[in-house]
C-alpha positions as CSV (number, residue, x, y, z in Angstrom):
1,M,-138.5,152.8,227.3
2,I,-135.4,153.1,225.2
3,K,-136.0,154.0,221.6
4,G,-133.4,153.3,218.9
5,S,-130.4,151.1,219.4
6,F,-128.6,150.5,222.6
7,M,-125.6,152.6,221.3
8,D,-128.0,155.5,220.5
9,Y,-129.0,155.4,224.2
10,I,-125.4,155.2,225.4
11,N,-124.3,158.1,223.1
12,E,-127.1,160.2,224.6
13,Q,-126.1,159.3,228.1
14,M,-122.5,160.2,227.4
15,K,-123.6,163.9,227.4
16,N,-124.0,163.5,231.2
17,P,-120.5,164.0,232.7
18,E,-121.2,161.7,235.6
19,F,-122.3,158.9,233.3
20,K,-119.3,159.5,231.0
21,E,-116.9,159.3,233.9
22,A,-118.5,156.1,235.2
23,W,-118.4,154.6,231.7
24,D,-114.8,155.5,231.2
25,N,-113.8,154.0,234.6
26,F,-115.2,150.6,233.5
27,N,-112.9,150.2,230.6
28,P,-111.9,147.8,229.1
29,E,-115.1,145.8,230.0
30,L,-117.4,148.5,228.6
31,E,-115.3,148.9,225.5
32,L,-115.6,145.2,224.9
33,L,-119.4,145.3,225.4
34,K,-119.7,148.4,223.2
35,S,-117.7,146.8,220.3
36,F,-119.8,143.6,220.7
37,I,-123.1,145.4,220.5
38,E,-121.9,147.6,217.6
39,I,-120.9,144.6,215.5
40,K,-123.9,142.5,216.5
41,E,-126.3,145.4,215.5
42,K,-124.4,146.2,212.3
43,K,-124.6,142.5,211.2
44,G,-128.2,142.1,212.4
45,L,-127.3,139.1,214.6
46,T,-129.3,137.8,217.6
47,Q,-127.7,136.3,220.7
48,S,-129.1,133.0,219.7
49,E,-127.5,133.1,216.3
50,I,-124.1,134.1,217.8
51,A,-124.3,131.5,220.5
52,K,-125.1,128.8,217.8
53,R,-122.1,129.9,215.8
54,M,-120.0,129.7,219.0
55,G,-121.3,126.2,219.8
56,T,-123.0,127.3,223.0
57,K,-126.5,128.2,224.2
58,Q,-128.0,131.7,224.2
59,P,-128.3,131.9,228.0
60,A,-124.6,131.4,228.3
61,L,-123.9,134.2,225.9
62,S,-126.4,136.4,227.7
63,R,-124.7,135.7,231.0
64,L,-121.3,136.7,229.5
65,Q,-122.8,139.9,228.2
66,K,-124.5,140.8,231.5
67,E,-121.2,140.3,233.3
68,L,-119.5,142.6,230.8
69,F,-117.4,139.7,229.6
70,E,-115.4,140.1,232.9
71,N,-114.8,136.4,233.4
72,A,-114.5,135.4,229.7
73,T,-111.3,133.6,228.8
74,I,-109.3,134.6,225.7
75,S,-110.5,131.3,224.2
76,T,-114.1,132.3,224.6
77,L,-113.4,135.8,223.2
78,K,-111.8,134.2,220.2
79,K,-114.9,132.0,219.6
80,L,-117.0,135.1,220.0
81,A,-114.9,137.0,217.5
82,L,-115.1,134.2,215.0
83,A,-118.9,134.0,215.4
84,L,-119.1,137.7,214.7
85,D,-116.7,137.4,211.8
86,A,-114.6,140.0,213.6
87,R,-111.0,140.3,214.8
88,L,-110.1,140.1,218.5
89,I,-107.4,142.6,219.6
90,V,-106.0,142.3,223.1
91,K,-103.1,144.6,224.1
92,F,-101.6,146.6,226.8
93,Q,-101.2,150.4,226.4
94,T,-99.6,153.0,228.6
95,K,-102.0,155.3,230.5
96,Q,-102.4,158.7,229.0
């Protein structure tokens, strides 16, 4: 059983080099998921509350989250940002 927040769990797992490498290789999907969870937890929102604000149903939001937002459109991400009272930033960066 995971105690604490999801991000506490992830931060603990990041100490494992294999987990960290796998996490880093999933960017940007995992960065999107991480930022979603952080804002959701900080604001104390449930999936149902966020889905209602987006004008959709909780199972649809759950499916998006489980899929790491991989098939989400920019339009859907904008609705999600609005529901979270957050700003969506999408950009390209050179590899480091």
